[in-house]
N, C-alpha and C positions, 0 to 999 in steps of 0.2 A: 387471585394473582393480579399482578397488574398489566395497563398497555403494556408493548411491544417498542421499547426505544428503538428511536430512528439511527441509533448505530449500532444496534442490538446485529442486523448482517456483517457487518462491518469485524467487529469482534468474532463474531464465529467466523470470521472465512482467514482472518488473523491466526486463530487458534491453532492452526495446522501448519507443521514448519513444513510440510511440500508447498500448502501454497503463499506461504511466504518466500521460499524459491522461487516460484514462478513469479512472482514478484521482483522480484532480484535482477531474475535473467531478463523480464519485459522492462526492467530500471534502465538495465543496458540499451538495449535497444528494440524496437516490436521484433514480436516473433511469429510465423505462422503454428497454427495447432502443431501441423506436422513436426516440424522444429522442437516444440514444444516435449510432443511424443517418445523424439528420439534420445531426449535429455535424460527422459524418465526410464532410462532400460526397464525399470523394475517394476514397472505400472504398464498395464494394458491403456489402450487406446479411450478404451470408456472411462476408466479412472477419470485420467487425466483431466477427456470433457469434464464427467463431474466434477472435477476440480476446478476447472475453468467457468461452469457454472454458477458457483459456487460464489465468486469472483464477481461475476459479475453482475451478480443479484444483487451485490455488496456495492455496487458502481467500481469498484477496484480497476477491473478493467471495460475497454471500452474495444467493438468488434466492429473488424470492417472486415465486409466481405468483397471480393475478388473474383471473378470468376468462382473456382475448386478450391480458392485457395480463401484458408479465414484467418487474417491479422490481428494478434491481441497487441495491444498500446496499455501501458499502467494509466491506468487515472489517480494521480495522487490526491488529489482534491476531499475527498473523503479523509485522506490520513492528514492534511492540510488542517480541519476541519476537527479532527480530537485534539491534533494540536493546541491548538485556539481555545479550546475548551476548558484543559486541563493541566495543560503544560504551558503555554506563551504568556500566562500571568505573573508563572517562577524564572520566567524567562526573561524578561522586564523587568525583574527585581536585583535577578543578577548585573544584569546591562548597566540598571544604575549603579548601583553597590562598586564595579569597575571604576567608571567614569567618575565616583568620587573618589573612591584609592588614586585615582589618574590625576587628580584633581590637586589632591593631596601632597602626593609626593612632588608634584611641580611647583606646590607652593613651599617647599622646604630651598 
């Protein structure tokens, strides 16, 4: 069995639709754990906390405590690293193609 890739926790975290939904909510704005628990009425607090723990271990969220409140913020950097590693070079090629097309059209 090979060593664990540094991206494994990120892929694990993103594999669950509820965790992706949490990230979508945090993309809009930071939220307290209580707000997230309220959003996921079908889940108990313990389950929401477990999902947040997986996201935190994958470094996809940053947690700040203010008194009794636990604020959760999205950390998009690990997702950007995934993009840069596997998608970025393809995106660069598409931009180059569009630039060539623009030059050809303008040259007519």
